[in-house]
VEXMINU-143509 format. One record per atom (N, C-alpha, C): residue number from 1; residue in three letters; chain; atom name; x, y, z. Coordinates in steps of 0.2 Angstrom, whole numbers, plus 5000, padded with zeros to 4 digits. Atoms other than C-alpha are relative to their C-alpha. Layout:
BEGIN
(site NUM, 'Ala', 'A', 'CA', (X, Y, Z))
...
//
This chain:
BEGIN
(site 1, 'Met', 'A', 'N', (5004, 4994, 5000))
(site 1, 'Met', 'A', 'CA', (5000, 5000, 5000))
(site 1, 'Met', 'A', 'C', (5004, 5006, 5000))
(site 2, 'Lys', 'A', 'N', (4996, 4993, 5000))
(site 2, 'Lys', 'A', 'CA', (5006, 5018, 4997))
(site 2, 'Lys', 'A', 'C', (4996, 5005, 5004))
(site 3, 'Lys', 'A', 'N', (5002, 4994, 4996))
(site 3, 'Lys', 'A', 'CA', (5005, 5033, 5008))
(site 3, 'Lys', 'A', 'C', (4995, 4999, 5006))
(site 4, 'Ile', 'A', 'N', (5004, 5002, 4995))
(site 4, 'Ile', 'A', 'CA', (4996, 5024, 5022))
(site 4, 'Ile', 'A', 'C', (5002, 5004, 5007))
(site 5, 'Ser', 'A', 'N', (4998, 4997, 4994))
(site 5, 'Ser', 'A', 'CA', (5007, 5033, 5035))
(site 5, 'Ser', 'A', 'C', (4997, 5007, 5001))
(site 6, 'Leu', 'A', 'N', (5003, 4994, 4999))
(site 6, 'Leu', 'A', 'CA', (4997, 5049, 5031))
(site 6, 'Leu', 'A', 'C', (4994, 4999, 5005))
(site 7, 'Phe', 'A', 'N', (5006, 5001, 4995))
(site 7, 'Phe', 'A', 'CA', (4983, 5041, 5042))
(site 7, 'Phe', 'A', 'C', (5002, 4999, 5007))
(site 8, 'Glu', 'A', 'N', (4997, 5001, 4993))
(site 8, 'Glu', 'A', 'CA', (4994, 5038, 5057))
(site 8, 'Glu', 'A', 'C', (4999, 5007, 5004))
(site 9, 'Arg', 'A', 'N', (5001, 4994, 4995))
(site 9, 'Arg', 'A', 'CA', (4990, 5050, 5072))
(site 9, 'Arg', 'A', 'C', (5005, 4998, 5006))
(site 10, 'Phe', 'A', 'N', (4996, 5001, 4994))
(site 10, 'Phe', 'A', 'CA', (5002, 5053, 5086))
(site 10, 'Phe', 'A', 'C', (4997, 5005, 5006))
(site 11, 'Asp', 'A', 'N', (5003, 4996, 4995))
(site 11, 'Asp', 'A', 'CA', (4995, 5059, 5103))
(site 11, 'Asp', 'A', 'C', (5005, 5004, 5003))
(site 12, 'Ala', 'A', 'N', (4995, 4995, 4997))
(site 12, 'Ala', 'A', 'CA', (5006, 5074, 5106))
(site 12, 'Ala', 'A', 'C', (4999, 5002, 5007))
(site 13, 'Gln', 'A', 'N', (5002, 4998, 4993))
(site 13, 'Gln', 'A', 'CA', (4997, 5080, 5121))
(site 13, 'Gln', 'A', 'C', (5001, 4994, 5005))
(site 14, 'Gly', 'A', 'N', (4999, 5006, 4996))
(site 14, 'Gly', 'A', 'CA', (4997, 5062, 5129))
(site 14, 'Gly', 'A', 'C', (5008, 4999, 5001))
(site 15, 'Phe', 'A', 'N', (4993, 5001, 5000))
(site 15, 'Phe', 'A', 'CA', (5016, 5061, 5125))
(site 15, 'Phe', 'A', 'C', (5003, 5005, 5005))
(site 16, 'Leu', 'A', 'N', (4997, 4995, 4996))
(site 16, 'Leu', 'A', 'CA', (5020, 5078, 5133))
(site 16, 'Leu', 'A', 'C', (4997, 5000, 5007))
(site 17, 'Lys', 'A', 'N', (5003, 5000, 4993))
(site 17, 'Lys', 'A', 'CA', (5009, 5075, 5149))
(site 17, 'Lys', 'A', 'C', (5005, 4997, 5004))
(site 18, 'Gly', 'A', 'N', (4995, 5003, 4995))
(site 18, 'Gly', 'A', 'CA', (5020, 5072, 5164))
(site 18, 'Gly', 'A', 'C', (5007, 5002, 4998))
(site 19, 'Lys', 'A', 'N', (4993, 4998, 5002))
(site 19, 'Lys', 'A', 'CA', (5035, 5080, 5156))
(site 19, 'Lys', 'A', 'C', (5002, 5007, 5002))
(site 20, 'Arg', 'A', 'N', (4998, 4994, 4999))
(site 20, 'Arg', 'A', 'CA', (5045, 5095, 5161))
(site 20, 'Arg', 'A', 'C', (5006, 5002, 4995))
(site 21, 'Leu', 'A', 'N', (4996, 4998, 5005))
(site 21, 'Leu', 'A', 'CA', (5054, 5104, 5147))
(site 21, 'Leu', 'A', 'C', (5004, 5006, 5001))
(site 22, 'Leu', 'A', 'N', (4996, 4995, 4999))
(site 22, 'Leu', 'A', 'CA', (5069, 5115, 5148))
(site 22, 'Leu', 'A', 'C', (5003, 5003, 4993))
(site 23, 'Tyr', 'A', 'N', (4997, 4997, 5006))
(site 23, 'Tyr', 'A', 'CA', (5075, 5127, 5134))
(site 23, 'Tyr', 'A', 'C', (5008, 4999, 5000))
(site 24, 'Ile', 'A', 'N', (4993, 5001, 5000))
(site 24, 'Ile', 'A', 'CA', (5093, 5122, 5128))
(site 24, 'Ile', 'A', 'C', (5003, 5006, 4995))
(site 25, 'Asn', 'A', 'N', (4997, 4995, 5005))
(site 25, 'Asn', 'A', 'CA', (5096, 5133, 5112))
(site 25, 'Asn', 'A', 'C', (4995, 5000, 4994))
(site 26, 'Gly', 'A', 'N', (5004, 4999, 5006))
(site 26, 'Gly', 'A', 'CA', (5088, 5139, 5096))
(site 26, 'Gly', 'A', 'C', (5004, 5004, 4995))
(site 27, 'Arg', 'A', 'N', (4997, 4997, 5006))
(site 27, 'Arg', 'A', 'CA', (5092, 5145, 5079))
(site 27, 'Arg', 'A', 'C', (4995, 5002, 4995))
(site 28, 'Phe', 'A', 'N', (5005, 4998, 5006))
(site 28, 'Phe', 'A', 'CA', (5083, 5155, 5065))
(site 28, 'Phe', 'A', 'C', (5003, 4997, 4994))
(site 29, 'Glu', 'A', 'N', (4999, 5003, 5007))
(site 29, 'Glu', 'A', 'CA', (5082, 5147, 5048))
(site 29, 'Glu', 'A', 'C', (4996, 5003, 4995))
(site 30, 'Asn', 'A', 'N', (5004, 4997, 5005))
(site 30, 'Asn', 'A', 'CA', (5077, 5155, 5032))
(site 30, 'Asn', 'A', 'C', (5002, 4996, 4994))
(site 31, 'Ser', 'A', 'N', (4998, 5004, 5006))
(site 31, 'Ser', 'A', 'CA', (5078, 5142, 5018))
(site 31, 'Ser', 'A', 'C', (4994, 4999, 4996))
(site 32, 'Asp', 'A', 'N', (5006, 5001, 5004))
(site 32, 'Asp', 'A', 'CA', (5067, 5136, 5004))
(site 32, 'Asp', 'A', 'C', (4995, 4995, 5003))
(site 33, 'Lys', 'A', 'N', (5004, 5005, 4997))
(site 33, 'Lys', 'A', 'CA', (5061, 5122, 5015))
(site 33, 'Lys', 'A', 'C', (4997, 5002, 5007))
(site 34, 'Phe', 'A', 'N', (5003, 4998, 4993))
(site 34, 'Phe', 'A', 'CA', (5058, 5131, 5032))
(site 34, 'Phe', 'A', 'C', (5002, 5007, 5001))
(site 35, 'Ile', 'A', 'N', (4998, 4993, 4997))
(site 35, 'Ile', 'A', 'CA', (5057, 5149, 5038))
(site 35, 'Ile', 'A', 'C', (4997, 5000, 5007))
(site 36, 'Gly', 'A', 'N', (5002, 4999, 4993))
(site 36, 'Gly', 'A', 'CA', (5056, 5151, 5057))
(site 36, 'Gly', 'A', 'C', (5006, 4998, 5004))
(site 37, 'Cys', 'A', 'N', (4995, 5002, 4995))
(site 37, 'Cys', 'A', 'CA', (5065, 5145, 5072))
(site 37, 'Cys', 'A', 'C', (5000, 4992, 5002))
(site 38, 'Lys', 'A', 'N', (5000, 5007, 4997))
(site 38, 'Lys', 'A', 'CA', (5071, 5128, 5078))
(site 38, 'Lys', 'A', 'C', (5003, 5000, 5007))
(site 39, 'Val', 'A', 'N', (4999, 5000, 4993))
(site 39, 'Val', 'A', 'CA', (5071, 5126, 5096))
(site 39, 'Val', 'A', 'C', (5002, 4993, 5003))
(site 40, 'Glu', 'A', 'N', (4998, 5007, 4997))
(site 40, 'Glu', 'A', 'CA', (5080, 5112, 5106))
(site 40, 'Glu', 'A', 'C', (4998, 5001, 5007))
(site 41, 'Val', 'A', 'N', (5002, 5001, 4993))
(site 41, 'Val', 'A', 'CA', (5072, 5107, 5122))
(site 41, 'Val', 'A', 'C', (5002, 4994, 5003))
(site 42, 'Leu', 'A', 'N', (4998, 5006, 4997))
(site 42, 'Leu', 'A', 'CA', (5077, 5094, 5135))
(site 42, 'Leu', 'A', 'C', (4994, 4998, 5004))
(site 43, 'Ile', 'A', 'N', (5005, 5002, 4995))
(site 43, 'Ile', 'A', 'CA', (5065, 5083, 5144))
(site 43, 'Ile', 'A', 'C', (5004, 4999, 5007))
(site 44, 'Ala', 'A', 'N', (4996, 5000, 4993))
(site 44, 'Ala', 'A', 'CA', (5071, 5086, 5162))
(site 44, 'Ala', 'A', 'C', (4996, 4996, 5005))
(site 45, 'Glu', 'A', 'N', (5004, 5004, 4996))
(site 45, 'Glu', 'A', 'CA', (5057, 5076, 5170))
(site 45, 'Glu', 'A', 'C', (4995, 4996, 4996))
(site 46, 'Asp', 'A', 'N', (5004, 5004, 5004))
(site 46, 'Asp', 'A', 'CA', (5047, 5062, 5163))
(site 46, 'Asp', 'A', 'C', (4996, 4995, 5004))
(site 47, 'Met', 'A', 'N', (5004, 5004, 4996))
(site 47, 'Met', 'A', 'CA', (5033, 5055, 5173))
(site 47, 'Met', 'A', 'C', (4994, 4996, 4996))
(site 48, 'Thr', 'A', 'N', (5004, 5004, 5004))
(site 48, 'Thr', 'A', 'CA', (5024, 5047, 5158))
(site 48, 'Thr', 'A', 'C', (5001, 4993, 5001))
(site 49, 'Asp', 'A', 'N', (5000, 5007, 4999))
(site 49, 'Asp', 'A', 'CA', (5019, 5029, 5160))
(site 49, 'Asp', 'A', 'C', (5000, 4997, 4993))
(site 50, 'Tyr', 'A', 'N', (4999, 5003, 5006))
(site 50, 'Tyr', 'A', 'CA', (5025, 5019, 5145))
(site 50, 'Tyr', 'A', 'C', (4999, 4992, 5001))
(site 51, 'Asp', 'A', 'N', (5002, 5007, 4999))
(site 51, 'Asp', 'A', 'CA', (5015, 5003, 5147))
(site 51, 'Asp', 'A', 'C', (5004, 4997, 5006))
(site 52, 'Gly', 'A', 'N', (4997, 5003, 4994))
(site 52, 'Gly', 'A', 'CA', (5021, 5000, 5165))
(site 52, 'Gly', 'A', 'C', (5007, 5003, 5002))
(site 53, 'Glu', 'A', 'N', (4993, 4997, 4998))
(site 53, 'Glu', 'A', 'CA', (5038, 5009, 5164))
(site 53, 'Glu', 'A', 'C', (4999, 5008, 5000))
(site 54, 'Val', 'A', 'N', (5001, 4993, 4999))
(site 54, 'Val', 'A', 'CA', (5040, 5027, 5169))
(site 54, 'Val', 'A', 'C', (5007, 5003, 4999))
(site 55, 'Gly', 'A', 'N', (4994, 4996, 5001))
(site 55, 'Gly', 'A', 'CA', (5053, 5040, 5164))
(site 55, 'Gly', 'A', 'C', (5005, 4998, 4994))
(site 56, 'Leu', 'A', 'N', (4996, 5003, 5005))
(site 56, 'Leu', 'A', 'CA', (5060, 5031, 5148))
(site 56, 'Leu', 'A', 'C', (5003, 5006, 4996))
(site 57, 'Asn', 'A', 'N', (4997, 4995, 5004))
(site 57, 'Asn', 'A', 'CA', (5063, 5048, 5139))
(site 57, 'Asn', 'A', 'C', (5003, 5006, 5004))
(site 58, 'Ile', 'A', 'N', (4997, 4995, 4996))
(site 58, 'Ile', 'A', 'CA', (5071, 5058, 5153))
(site 58, 'Ile', 'A', 'C', (5007, 5001, 4997))
(site 59, 'Tyr', 'A', 'N', (4994, 4998, 5003))
(site 59, 'Tyr', 'A', 'CA', (5086, 5068, 5146))
(site 59, 'Tyr', 'A', 'C', (5000, 5000, 4993))
(site 60, 'Glu', 'A', 'N', (5000, 5000, 5008))
(site 60, 'Glu', 'A', 'CA', (5081, 5066, 5128))
(site 60, 'Glu', 'A', 'C', (4999, 5007, 4998))
(site 61, 'Arg', 'A', 'N', (5001, 4994, 5003))
(site 61, 'Arg', 'A', 'CA', (5081, 5081, 5117))
(site 61, 'Arg', 'A', 'C', (4995, 5000, 4995))
(site 62, 'Leu', 'A', 'N', (5005, 4999, 5005))
(site 62, 'Leu', 'A', 'CA', (5067, 5087, 5106))
(site 62, 'Leu', 'A', 'C', (5002, 5006, 4996))
(site 63, 'Leu', 'A', 'N', (4999, 4994, 5004))
(site 63, 'Leu', 'A', 'CA', (5070, 5099, 5091))
(site 63, 'Leu', 'A', 'C', (4993, 5002, 4997))
(site 64, 'Val', 'A', 'N', (5007, 4998, 5002))
(site 64, 'Val', 'A', 'CA', (5054, 5109, 5089))
(site 64, 'Val', 'A', 'C', (5001, 5006, 4995))
(site 65, 'Lys', 'A', 'N', (5000, 4995, 5005))
(site 65, 'Lys', 'A', 'CA', (5051, 5118, 5073))
(site 65, 'Lys', 'A', 'C', (4994, 5005, 5001))
(site 66, 'Val', 'A', 'N', (5005, 4995, 4999))
(site 66, 'Val', 'A', 'CA', (5042, 5135, 5076))
(site 66, 'Val', 'A', 'C', (5000, 5004, 4994))
(site 67, 'Pro', 'A', 'N', (5001, 4997, 5006))
(site 67, 'Pro', 'A', 'CA', (5036, 5141, 5059))
(site 67, 'Pro', 'A', 'C', (4998, 5007, 5000))
(site 68, 'Asp', 'A', 'N', (5002, 4993, 5001))
(site 68, 'Asp', 'A', 'CA', (5034, 5159, 5053))
(site 68, 'Asp', 'A', 'C', (5001, 5005, 5006))
(site 69, 'Val', 'A', 'N', (4999, 4995, 4995))
(site 69, 'Val', 'A', 'CA', (5042, 5168, 5068))
(site 69, 'Val', 'A', 'C', (5007, 5003, 4998))
(site 70, 'Ile', 'A', 'N', (4994, 4997, 5001))
(site 70, 'Ile', 'A', 'CA', (5057, 5180, 5067))
(site 70, 'Ile', 'A', 'C', (5005, 4998, 5005))
(site 71, 'Glu', 'A', 'N', (4994, 5002, 4996))
(site 71, 'Glu', 'A', 'CA', (5074, 5178, 5074))
(site 71, 'Glu', 'A', 'C', (4999, 5003, 5007))
(site 72, 'Asp', 'A', 'N', (5001, 4997, 4993))
(site 72, 'Asp', 'A', 'CA', (5069, 5190, 5089))
(site 72, 'Asp', 'A', 'C', (4996, 4995, 5004))
(site 73, 'Tyr', 'A', 'N', (5003, 5005, 4996))
(site 73, 'Tyr', 'A', 'CA', (5058, 5176, 5095))
(site 73, 'Tyr', 'A', 'C', (5004, 4997, 5005))
(site 74, 'Leu', 'A', 'N', (4995, 5004, 4995))
(site 74, 'Leu', 'A', 'CA', (5073, 5167, 5103))
(site 74, 'Leu', 'A', 'C', (5002, 5005, 5005))
(site 75, 'Lys', 'A', 'N', (4998, 4995, 4995))
(site 75, 'Lys', 'A', 'CA', (5077, 5183, 5113))
(site 75, 'Lys', 'A', 'C', (4997, 4999, 5007))
(site 76, 'Gln', 'A', 'N', (5004, 5001, 4994))
(site 76, 'Gln', 'A', 'CA', (5064, 5178, 5126))
(site 76, 'Gln', 'A', 'C', (5002, 4994, 5004))
(site 77, 'Phe', 'A', 'N', (4998, 5006, 4997))
(site 77, 'Phe', 'A', 'CA', (5073, 5162, 5131))
(site 77, 'Phe', 'A', 'C', (5007, 5001, 5003))
(site 78, 'Lys', 'A', 'N', (4993, 5001, 4998))
(site 78, 'Lys', 'A', 'CA', (5088, 5159, 5141))
(site 78, 'Lys', 'A', 'C', (5001, 4992, 5002))
(site 79, 'Leu', 'A', 'N', (4998, 5007, 4999))
(site 79, 'Leu', 'A', 'CA', (5097, 5142, 5145))
(site 79, 'Leu', 'A', 'C', (4996, 4998, 5007))
(site 80, 'Asn', 'A', 'N', (5004, 5003, 4995))
(site 80, 'Asn', 'A', 'CA', (5086, 5131, 5156))
(site 80, 'Asn', 'A', 'C', (4994, 5003, 5002))
(site 81, 'Asp', 'A', 'N', (5007, 4998, 4998))
(site 81, 'Asp', 'A', 'CA', (5070, 5141, 5156))
(site 81, 'Asp', 'A', 'C', (4996, 4994, 4999))
(site 82, 'Glu', 'A', 'N', (5005, 5005, 5000))
(site 82, 'Glu', 'A', 'CA', (5056, 5130, 5159))
(site 82, 'Glu', 'A', 'C', (4995, 5002, 4994))
(site 83, 'Val', 'A', 'N', (5004, 4998, 5006))
(site 83, 'Val', 'A', 'CA', (5045, 5129, 5143))
(site 83, 'Val', 'A', 'C', (4995, 4995, 4999))
(site 84, 'Tyr', 'A', 'N', (5005, 5005, 5003))
(site 84, 'Tyr', 'A', 'CA', (5030, 5120, 5135))
(site 84, 'Tyr', 'A', 'C', (4999, 5002, 4993))
(site 85, 'Ile', 'A', 'N', (5001, 5000, 5008))
(site 85, 'Ile', 'A', 'CA', (5025, 5117, 5117))
(site 85, 'Ile', 'A', 'C', (4992, 5001, 4999))
(site 86, 'Glu', 'A', 'N', (5007, 4999, 5002))
(site 86, 'Glu', 'A', 'CA', (5008, 5125, 5112))
(site 86, 'Glu', 'A', 'C', (4998, 4997, 4993))
(site 87, 'Asn', 'A', 'N', (5003, 5003, 5007))
(site 87, 'Asn', 'A', 'CA', (4998, 5117, 5098))
(site 87, 'Asn', 'A', 'C', (5005, 4995, 4997))
(site 88, 'Pro', 'A', 'N', (4995, 5004, 5003))
(site 88, 'Pro', 'A', 'CA', (5011, 5103, 5096))
(site 88, 'Pro', 'A', 'C', (4997, 4995, 4995))
(site 89, 'Val', 'A', 'N', (5002, 5005, 5006))
(site 89, 'Val', 'A', 'CA', (5010, 5092, 5080))
(site 89, 'Val', 'A', 'C', (5006, 4995, 5000))
(site 90, 'Met', 'A', 'N', (4994, 5004, 5000))
(site 90, 'Met', 'A', 'CA', (5021, 5077, 5081))
(site 90, 'Met', 'A', 'C', (4999, 4994, 4995))
(site 91, 'Lys', 'A', 'N', (5000, 5006, 5004))
(site 91, 'Lys', 'A', 'CA', (5025, 5063, 5069))
(site 91, 'Lys', 'A', 'C', (5006, 4995, 5001))
(site 92, 'Val', 'A', 'N', (4995, 5005, 4999))
(site 92, 'Val', 'A', 'CA', (5035, 5047, 5072))
(site 92, 'Val', 'A', 'C', (5003, 4998, 4993))
(site 93, 'Trp', 'A', 'N', (4997, 5002, 5006))
(site 93, 'Trp', 'A', 'CA', (5048, 5042, 5059))
(site 93, 'Trp', 'A', 'C', (5006, 4996, 5002))
(site 94, 'Gly', 'A', 'N', (4994, 5003, 4999))
(site 94, 'Gly', 'A', 'CA', (5063, 5032, 5057))
(site 94, 'Gly', 'A', 'C', (5001, 4994, 4994))
(site 95, 'Arg', 'A', 'N', (4999, 5005, 5005))
(site 95, 'Arg', 'A', 'CA', (5071, 5019, 5046))
(site 95, 'Arg', 'A', 'C', (4998, 4993, 5002))
(site 96, 'Asp', 'A', 'N', (5002, 5007, 4998))
(site 96, 'Asp', 'A', 'CA', (5065, 5001, 5045))
(site 96, 'Asp', 'A', 'C', (4994, 5000, 5005))
(site 97, 'Gln', 'A', 'N', (5005, 5000, 4996))
(site 97, 'Gln', 'A', 'CA', (5054, 4996, 5059))
(site 97, 'Gln', 'A', 'C', (5002, 5003, 5007))
(site 98, 'Arg', 'A', 'N', (4998, 4997, 4993))
(site 98, 'Arg', 'A', 'CA', (5064, 5006, 5073))
(site 98, 'Arg', 'A', 'C', (4995, 5006, 5001))
(site 99, 'Arg', 'A', 'N', (5004, 4994, 5000))
(site 99, 'Arg', 'A', 'CA', (5054, 5022, 5070))
(site 99, 'Arg', 'A', 'C', (5000, 5003, 5007))
(site 100, 'Asp', 'A', 'N', (4998, 4997, 4993))
(site 100, 'Asp', 'A', 'CA', (5062, 5030, 5086))
(site 100, 'Asp', 'A', 'C', (5001, 5007, 5000))
(site 101, 'Ser', 'A', 'N', (4998, 4993, 5000))
(site 101, 'Ser', 'A', 'CA', (5063, 5048, 5080))
(site 101, 'Ser', 'A', 'C', (4993, 5003, 5000))
(site 102, 'Leu', 'A', 'N', (5006, 4996, 5000))
(site 102, 'Leu', 'A', 'CA', (5050, 5062, 5082))
(site 102, 'Leu', 'A', 'C', (5001, 5006, 4997))
(site 103, 'Ser', 'A', 'N', (5000, 4993, 5003))
(site 103, 'Ser', 'A', 'CA', (5047, 5077, 5071))
(site 103, 'Ser', 'A', 'C', (4994, 5004, 5004))
(site 104, 'Val', 'A', 'N', (5005, 4996, 4995))
(site 104, 'Val', 'A', 'CA', (5039, 5091, 5082))
(site 104, 'Val', 'A', 'C', (5000, 5007, 4997))
(site 105, 'Thr', 'A', 'N', (5001, 4993, 5002))
(site 105, 'Thr', 'A', 'CA', (5031, 5107, 5076))
(site 105, 'Thr', 'A', 'C', (4995, 5003, 5005))
(site 106, 'Gly', 'A', 'N', (5004, 4997, 4995))
(site 106, 'Gly', 'A', 'CA', (5023, 5119, 5088))
(site 106, 'Gly', 'A', 'C', (5003, 5007, 5002))
(site 107, 'Ile', 'A', 'N', (4998, 4993, 4998))
(site 107, 'Ile', 'A', 'CA', (5025, 5136, 5097))
(site 107, 'Ile', 'A', 'C', (5003, 4998, 5007))
(site 108, 'Val', 'A', 'N', (4996, 5001, 4993))
(site 108, 'Val', 'A', 'CA', (5038, 5135, 5112))
(site 108, 'Val', 'A', 'C', (4998, 5006, 5004))
(site 109, 'Lys', 'A', 'N', (5001, 4995, 4996))
(site 109, 'Lys', 'A', 'CA', (5033, 5146, 5126))
(site 109, 'Lys', 'A', 'C', (5002, 4999, 5007))
(site 110, 'Lys', 'A', 'N', (4997, 5001, 4993))
(site 110, 'Lys', 'A', 'CA', (5040, 5150, 5143))
(site 110, 'Lys', 'A', 'C', (4994, 4998, 5005))
(site 111, 'Thr', 'A', 'N', (5004, 5002, 4995))
(site 111, 'Thr', 'A', 'CA', (5031, 5142, 5158))
(site 111, 'Thr', 'A', 'C', (4999, 5006, 5005))
(site 112, 'Asn', 'A', 'N', (5001, 4995, 4995))
(site 112, 'Asn', 'A', 'CA', (5024, 5155, 5170))
(site 112, 'Asn', 'A', 'C', (5001, 4998, 5007))
(site 113, 'Lys', 'A', 'N', (4998, 5002, 4993))
(site 113, 'Lys', 'A', 'CA', (5033, 5151, 5186))
(site 113, 'Lys', 'A', 'C', (5004, 5005, 5003))
//
């Protein structure tokens, strides 16, 4: 079958529930493929239950594409700011059957603490 992966859905909200994210760094990109910022965040706490196991993705990093923002968008963040991802869209991808990578798009915002 062709293009059946178009019908897969990933529960981004469920995946992010129970996680504390920290801002690591970001960069502005202006290319034919993407205009916006790419923000790297660290999963500093992971209380998500993965079928009986908790914390499997602690200290993993997510690269979040934030489309249609200007370079100044990054000035609001500093290292280790606690953040969250608004309107996240995530897709699982990878070679063969491993499929252990995650593509993330959304708006990274500082947590009000």
